[in-house]
C-alpha atoms as one frame of an Amber mdcrd trajectory, in Angstrom:
protein
 123.151  99.436  83.203 125.980 101.059  85.511 126.687  98.560  88.560 128.592
  99.400  91.947 129.779  97.031  93.793 129.371  97.018  97.972 130.749  93.761
  98.874 132.133  90.994  96.759 129.655  88.433  96.060 130.240  84.917  96.075
 128.604  84.305  92.706 130.964  87.235  91.059 127.631  89.451  90.310 127.520
  92.990  91.525 126.790  93.894  94.905 124.077  96.410  94.259 122.758  98.134
  91.286 121.943 101.937  91.137 118.325 100.531  90.578 118.512  99.684  94.127
 119.306 103.210  95.189 115.592 104.515  95.545 114.439 101.670  97.223 117.408
 102.173  99.781 116.429 105.577 100.609 112.720 104.405 100.934 113.678 101.755
 103.528 115.763 104.171 105.507 112.873 106.288 105.743 110.330 103.730 106.571
 113.045 102.709 109.244 113.061 106.090 110.833 109.071 105.766 110.998 108.881
 102.568 112.387 111.388 103.490 115.215 108.834 106.608 115.873 106.057 104.088
 115.966 107.854 101.787 118.046 108.466 104.565 120.474 104.459 105.797 120.628
 103.436 102.187 121.360 106.248 101.855 124.129 104.696 105.372 125.286 101.093
 104.247 125.163 101.696 100.777 127.040 103.470 102.341 129.788 101.362 105.143
 130.162  97.945 103.333 130.010  97.799  99.461 128.970  93.959  99.473 128.894
  94.107 101.846 125.727  92.816  99.567 123.047  91.533  99.626 119.184  88.859
  97.614 118.531  89.294  95.351 121.729  92.810  94.821 121.179  95.859  96.779
 123.042  97.133  99.646 120.983 100.700  98.573 121.377  99.905  95.194 119.871
  98.056  96.632 116.921 101.092  98.867 116.368 103.420  96.085 116.489 101.346
  93.677 114.398 100.799  96.773 111.656 104.766  97.283 111.635 105.402  93.527
 111.085 103.079  93.351 108.044 104.686  96.510 106.733 107.927  95.167 107.209
 106.980  91.747 105.425 105.467  93.931 102.556 108.767  95.850 102.177 111.002
  92.452 102.455 108.603  90.908  99.731 109.049  94.127  97.412 112.999  94.231
  97.909 113.267  90.378  97.139 110.709  90.230  94.157 110.793  93.673  92.672
């Protein structure tokens, strides 16, 4: 397995492996999507704070969804 070092690690192991590269691209794309969703949430909450999804304000729904997805991505990165 080829390895590349991004930064020296305290344990002397590799900083990252090439196996991580696909995940890096995926996380970057998700970051861009999350920023767009955050912008939509801000726009909705400023235009009409009364917009709701099943009685919950839409900006809270978007925020909770983004948080849950970010936790899932963190889990996938740490325990892949």
